[in-house]
C-alpha positions in Angstrom: -68.0 -104.3 -7.8 -69.0 -106.2 -10.9 -72.7 -106.8 -11.6 -73.7 -110.3 -12.6 -76.1 -110.7 -15.5 -78.2 -113.4 -16.9 -76.9 -114.8 -20.2 -79.3 -113.7 -23.0 -79.3 -117.3 -24.3 -80.3 -118.6 -20.8 -83.2 -120.9 -20.0 -85.2 -118.3 -18.2 -85.7 -120.9 -15.5 -85.8 -119.8 -11.9 -83.5 -121.5 -9.4 -86.4 -122.0 -7.1 -88.1 -124.1 -9.8 -85.0 -126.4 -10.0 -85.0 -126.7 -6.2 -88.7 -127.6 -5.9 -89.6 -130.9 -4.2 -88.7 -134.0 -6.3 -91.2 -136.8 -6.8 -89.9 -140.2 -7.7 -86.5 -141.7 -8.2 -85.9 -140.1 -11.6 -86.6 -136.6 -10.4 -84.5 -137.2 -7.3 -81.5 -138.2 -9.4 -82.1 -135.2 -11.6 -82.0 -132.9 -8.6 -78.9 -134.5 -7.2 -77.0 -133.6 -10.4 -78.5 -130.1 -10.3 -77.3 -129.5 -6.7 -73.9 -131.0 -7.4 -73.4 -128.7 -10.4 -74.8 -125.7 -8.5 -71.9 -126.2 -6.1 -69.2 -126.6 -8.7 -69.1 -127.6 -12.4 -67.5 -131.0 -12.8 -66.9 -133.9 -15.1 -68.8 -137.2 -14.9 -66.3 -138.8 -12.6 -66.6 -135.9 -10.2 -70.4 -135.9 -10.4 -70.5 -139.6 -9.6 -68.4 -139.1 -6.5 -70.3 -136.0 -5.3 -73.8 -137.3 -6.1 -73.3 -140.8 -4.8 -75.0 -142.3 -7.9 -73.7 -144.8 -10.5 -72.0 -143.6 -13.7 -74.9 -144.9 -15.8 -77.4 -143.0 -13.7 -75.4 -139.8 -13.8 -75.0 -140.1 -17.6 -78.7 -140.6 -18.1 -79.6 -137.7 -15.8 -77.1 -135.3 -17.5 -78.4 -136.2 -21.0 -82.0 -135.4 -19.9 -80.9 -132.1 -18.3 -79.0 -131.1 -21.3 -81.9 -131.8 -23.6 -84.1 -129.6 -21.4 -81.5 -126.8 -21.5 -80.8 -126.9 -17.8 -77.1 -127.9 -18.0 -74.5 -127.5 -20.7 -71.6 -129.7 -21.5 -68.3 -128.8 -23.0 -65.2 -130.8 -24.0 -62.0 -130.1 -22.0 -59.4 -132.5 -23.5 -60.7 -136.0 -22.8 -63.1 -134.8 -20.2 -66.6 -133.4 -20.6 -67.4 -130.7 -18.1 -71.0 -130.3 -17.0 -72.1 -126.9 -15.8 -75.5 -125.2 -15.1 -77.0 -123.1 -17.9 -77.9 -119.6 -16.8 -80.8 -119.4 -14.4 -82.5 -116.6 -12.4 -81.6 -116.4 -8.8 -78.9 -115.3 -6.4 -77.2 -117.6 -3.9 -75.9 -115.9 -0.7 -73.7 -117.0 2.1 -73.2 -115.1 5.4 -70.4 -115.7 7.9 -71.3 -114.1 11.1 -68.2 -113.7 13.2 -67.7 -112.3 16.7 -66.4 -108.9 15.5 -67.2 -108.8 11.8 -69.4 -110.4 9.1 -68.5 -111.5 5.6 -71.3 -111.9 2.9 -70.7 -113.5 -0.5 -73.1 -113.9 -3.3 -73.3 -115.1 -6.9 -75.8 -116.1 -9.6 -76.5 -119.7 -9.1 -74.8 -120.8 -12.4 -71.7 -118.8 -11.7 -68.4 -120.1 -10.3 -66.9 -119.3 -6.9 -64.4 -116.8 -8.4 -67.3 -114.8 -9.8 -68.7 -114.1 -6.3 -69.1 -110.6 -5.0 -68.5 -110.0 -1.3 -68.9 -107.5 1.5 -67.3 -107.2 4.9 -69.2 -105.5 7.7 -67.6 -104.3 10.9 -70.4 -105.8 13.0 -70.7 -109.2 14.4 -72.5 -111.4 16.9 -70.8 -109.5 19.8 -72.4 -106.3 18.5 -75.8 -107.4 19.8 -78.6 -109.1 17.9 -80.5 -105.9 17.0 -77.5 -104.3 15.5 -76.1 -107.2 13.5 -79.4 -108.5 12.2 -80.3 -105.1 10.7 -76.9 -104.5 9.2 -76.6 -108.0 7.7 -80.2 -107.9 6.3 -79.6 -104.5 4.6 -76.3 -105.7 3.2 -77.8 -108.9 1.8 -80.6 -106.9 0.2 -78.1 -104.5 -1.3 -75.8 -107.2 -2.6 -78.7 -109.1 -4.3 -79.9 -105.8 -5.9 -76.5 -105.4 -7.6 -77.4 -108.4 -9.9 -80.4 -106.5 -11.3 -83.7 -107.8 -12.6 -85.0 -110.5 -12.9 -82.8 -111.9 -10.1 -83.9 -112.3 -6.6 -82.6 -113.9 -3.4 -83.0 -117.7 -4.0 -80.9 -119.4 -1.3 -79.3 -118.2 1.9 -76.9 -119.9 4.3 -75.8 -118.6 7.6 -72.5 -119.6 9.4 -72.3 -118.8 13.1 -69.8 -119.4 15.8 -70.8 -122.0 18.4 -72.3 -125.4 18.1 -75.5 -126.1 16.2 -77.4 -129.4 16.9 -78.2 -131.3 13.7 -81.3 -132.7 15.4 -82.9 -129.4 16.4 -81.2 -126.8 14.2 -80.7 -124.7 17.4 -77.6 -124.0 19.6 -76.4 -127.2 21.3 -76.0 -126.9 25.1 -74.4 -125.1 26.8 -75.4 -122.0 24.9 -72.3 -119.8 25.1 -71.8 -116.0 24.8 -72.5 -114.0 22.7 -75.7 -116.1 22.3 -78.5 -116.6 24.8 -80.6 -119.7 25.2 -83.5 -118.3 23.2 -81.3 -117.0 20.4 -82.5 -118.0 16.9 -80.2 -116.1 14.5 -81.7 -117.6 11.3 -85.2 -116.7 12.3 -84.2 -113.2 13.3 -82.5 -112.7 10.0 -85.4 -114.0 8.0 -87.8 -111.7 9.8 -85.7 -108.7 9.2 -85.3 -109.5 5.5 -89.1 -109.9 5.3 -89.7 -106.5 7.0 -87.2 -104.8 4.6 -89.0 -106.3 1.6 -92.4 -105.3 2.9 -91.2 -101.7 3.6 -89.9 -101.5 0.0 -93.3 -102.6 -1.3 -92.2 -106.1 -2.4 -95.4 -107.8 -1.5 -95.9 -109.3 -5.0 -92.5 -110.8 -5.3 -91.7 -114.5 -4.6 -91.3 -115.6 -1.0 -87.9 -115.3 0.6 -85.9 -118.5 1.2 -85.5 -119.8 4.7 -81.9 -119.2 5.9 -80.1 -122.4 6.7 -77.9 -122.4 9.7 -74.7 -124.3 10.7 -71.5 -123.9 12.6 -68.8 -121.7 10.9 -66.0 -124.3 11.1 -68.3 -127.0 9.7 -69.1 -124.8 6.7 -65.4 -123.9 6.3 -64.8 -127.7 6.0 -67.6 -128.0 3.4 -66.1 -125.2 1.2 -62.6 -126.6 1.4 -63.8 -130.1 0.4 -65.8 -128.8 -2.5 -63.4 -126.2 -3.9 -59.9 -127.2 -2.8 -59.8 -130.9 -1.8 -62.4 -132.7 -3.7 -62.0 -136.5 -3.4 -60.1 -136.4 -0.1 -61.7 -139.0 2.2 -61.2 -137.2 5.5 -60.6 -133.5 5.8 -60.1 -131.6 9.0 -60.6 -127.8 8.8 -59.5 -125.8 11.8 -60.8 -122.2 12.2 -58.6 -120.3 14.7 -59.9 -116.8 15.3 -61.6 -115.3 18.3 -62.8 -118.9 19.0 -61.2 -122.1 17.9 -63.2 -124.8 16.2 -62.9 -127.6 13.7 -65.1 -129.0 11.0 -64.8 -132.6 9.8 -65.7 -133.8 6.2 -65.7 -137.6 6.0 -66.6 -139.7 3.0 -68.3 -136.8 1.2 -70.4 -135.6 4.1 -70.0 -133.3 7.1 -69.6 -135.1 10.3 -71.4 -133.2 13.0 -71.6 -135.8 15.8 -74.8 -136.8 17.6 -75.6 -133.4 18.9 -73.4 -131.0 16.8 -70.4 -131.0 19.2 -67.9 -132.9 16.9 -64.9 -130.8 16.2 -65.0 -128.5 19.2 -61.2 -128.4 19.3 -61.1 -125.1 21.2 -62.6 -126.8 24.2 -60.0 -129.6 24.4 -58.3 -129.2 27.8 -54.6 -128.5 27.4 -53.9 -127.2 31.0 -55.9 -128.5 33.9 -54.8 -125.5 36.0 -55.3 -123.0 33.3 -57.8 -120.2 32.9 -61.5 -120.8 33.2 -63.4 -121.0 30.0 -66.9 -119.8 29.0 -67.8 -123.4 28.4 -67.4 -124.1 32.1 -64.2 -126.0 31.6 -60.7 -124.9 32.5 -57.5 -124.7 30.5 -59.3 -125.1 27.1 -57.1 -124.5 24.0 -59.3 -121.5 23.2 -58.2 -119.8 26.4 -54.6 -119.9 25.2 -54.7 -119.2 21.5 -58.0 -117.5 20.8 -57.3 -114.1 19.1 -58.5 -112.0 22.1 -56.6 -114.2 24.6 -53.3 -113.8 22.7 -53.7 -110.0 22.6 -54.7 -109.9 26.3 -51.6 -111.9 27.3 -49.4 -109.6 25.3 -50.9 -106.6 27.2 -49.9 -108.2 30.5 -46.3 -108.0 29.3 -46.4 -104.6 27.5 -48.4 -102.8 30.2 -49.2 -99.1 29.7 -45.7 -97.9 29.0 -45.5 -99.4 25.5 -48.2 -99.3 22.8 -50.0 -102.6 22.9 -51.1 -104.6 19.9 -54.4 -103.3 18.5 -55.6 -106.8 17.7 -54.3 -110.1 16.3 -53.8 -108.6 12.8 -51.5 -106.0 14.3 -49.6 -108.6 16.3 -49.0 -110.6 13.1 -47.8 -107.4 11.3 -45.4 -106.6 14.0 -44.1 -110.2 14.2 -43.3 -110.0 10.5 -41.2 -106.9 11.1 -39.2 -108.6 13.8 -41.2 -107.9 17.0 -39.7 -110.5 19.4 -42.8 -110.8 21.7 -45.3 -111.1 18.9 -43.2 -113.7 17.1 -42.7 -115.8 20.2 -46.4 -115.7 21.0 -47.5 -116.7 17.5 -45.0 -119.5 17.4 -46.2 -120.9 20.7 -49.8 -120.6 19.6 -48.9 -122.6 16.5 -47.2 -125.2 18.7 -50.2 -125.5 21.1 -52.6 -125.8 18.1 -50.3 -128.5 16.6 -50.4 -130.6 19.7 -54.2 -130.5 19.7 -54.4 -131.4 16.0 -51.8 -134.1 16.4 -54.0 -135.8 19.0 -57.0 -135.5 16.7 -54.9 -137.1 13.9 -54.4 -140.1 16.1 -58.1 -140.6 16.4 -59.5 -139.8 12.9 -56.4 -140.0 10.7 -57.3 -137.3 8.2 -55.8 -137.0 4.7 -55.6 -133.2 4.9 -55.6 -130.6 7.7 -56.5 -127.1 6.6 -55.9 -124.2 9.0 -58.1 -121.1 8.5 -59.3 -118.1 10.4 -57.4 -115.0 11.5 -54.5 -117.0 13.1 -53.7 -118.6 9.8 -52.9 -115.2 8.4 -49.6 -115.5 10.2 -48.6 -118.1 7.6 -45.3 -119.9 8.4 -45.0 -118.2 11.8 -47.9 -120.4 13.0 -47.9 -123.2 10.4 -44.3 -124.2 10.8 -44.5 -124.8 14.6 -47.9 -126.3 14.1 -46.6 -129.0 11.7 -43.6 -129.7 14.0 -46.0 -130.2 17.0 -48.3 -132.5 14.9 -45.3 -134.7 14.1 -44.3 -134.6 17.8 -47.8 -135.7 18.9 -49.2 -137.9 16.2 -48.2 -141.4 15.3 -45.9 -141.5 12.2 -48.5 -143.2 10.0 -50.9 -140.4 10.7 -48.7 -137.7 9.1 -46.4 -139.4 6.7 -46.1 -137.4 3.5 -46.1 -140.5 1.2 -49.7 -141.2 2.3 -50.7 -137.9 0.9 -51.1 -136.2 4.2 -50.8 -132.4 4.1 -51.1 -129.5 6.5 -51.8 -126.2 4.8 -53.4 -122.8 5.2 -56.8 -122.3 3.7 -56.8 -121.3 0.1 -60.5 -120.6 -0.1 -61.1 -117.0 0.5 -63.9 -116.5 3.1 -64.3 -120.3 3.5 -67.1 -120.2 6.0 -69.1 -117.7 4.0 -68.6 -119.8 0.9 -69.6 -122.9 2.8 -72.8 -121.1 4.0 -73.6 -120.3 0.3 -73.1 -124.0 -0.5 -75.3 -125.0 2.4 -78.1 -122.9 1.0 -77.7 -124.4 -2.5 -77.5 -128.0 -1.2 -80.3 -127.8 1.4 -83.0 -125.4 0.2 -86.1 -127.0 -1.1 -89.2 -125.1 -2.4 -92.7 -126.4 -2.3 -94.3 -126.7 -5.7 
C-alpha cells in the first residue's frame, strides 16, 4: 500500500488551521472555496456551482488563497484548475456495514484515486465492542502509513439505518443491529482517544469528532461529487443486506424532516408478505435484501444441494449459468425497478445510481431494473433525451468516500 507524503514545497499548513471557525463574510467565502477544493479540484465554473457563490466572489477568493500559498492553479486548455496546495492532515471515511467495514483515507490535498483503503471482516452485526475496537485500530494504522507530520484531521462515519439531521442520533424506530442508546460516533471517538492515550500521544493535537450519517446518503454525496457533478437530482440506491436510498437535490443532500427520506427498503410491495424489522409487512427489503435472497434460495435447495454461501456466491453461480441464481437476481432487479419507478414519478431524478452488493450482479440486475422502471414510471420521467440514466455505481466504496467528504465538509475546529 502506497504511503502518501507531503510535497517538500508545501505550505506546512495544517488542515485543522484551514478548517478553523471563520469570522466575517470574507473568511466564510474563503473557507467555502477551501472545502470545495478539499472535496475535488475544479475549475471556476465548477467552484461557483459547488460553493453557491458568484463568479466574481469565487475569483477574488481564489486569488487571495493563491497569494497565500493555500491553493494552486494550473491551465488545462481554456480552463484553469484550482487545487489545494499540500497541507498536513489525513482525511478518513469509514463505511460500517452489517457484515464488513471499509475504511478509506488520503492526505487532504490528494485526489480520490490516491486514497488508500482497508476492508475489515467485522461490521455492526459483530457487536459494538468488537467493531469499535477493530475500526479504531485500523483507522490508527491507516493514518500512521502517511508518516510524520500527518495526523488524523477529519473523520466521517457511514452507518446503516436512519440518522436524524436534527439530533444526529438514530431516528425512530431504532432497528437492529442498533439499540436505542447506541451512539456509534461517540463510541468510536472514545476508542480512538483511548488508543492514543495508550500510545503516549498526550501532547498531540486533539482528535476530530467523527461526523455521522446514513450510508446511502453518503453514497449519494460521493456519486454527486465524483461522478455526476452538476446533475440537479440524483437518486443513489444502496442494495445490500439492507436497501436504502440517498437523494442529492440542487447541490445538497435531502434527508427529510427527521432523516427518513430515501428509506426505499421499507416501501411496502406485498401487504401479505413477510414481517419486517421496522414493524411493517412486505417491505422491499424483505424480498431483495442480500440475506433474504440467500434464505429464499436455501428453501429451494434444502440440505441435499450445496446452498449459496452468500450473495456474492449467488452472483458468481448465476454468471456460470445457475438457473435458480439467475432467476432470483432477475426478479430482484425487477422488484427494485418497480420501487424506483414509483420514486421517479415523485421526484423525477436526472440520474439513478445503483450501488451495494446487489449491483455487483451488473446486467443480471440492472437490465430487469431498467425495464421495470419503464413499466412503472411515466414516460417523461425516464426518457433518454432528457438525460435520464440508470447505471451501476462507478465510485468504488461510495459510502466510505462519502463519509470522507462529510468529514471534510463538516468538520470545524475552534481557534
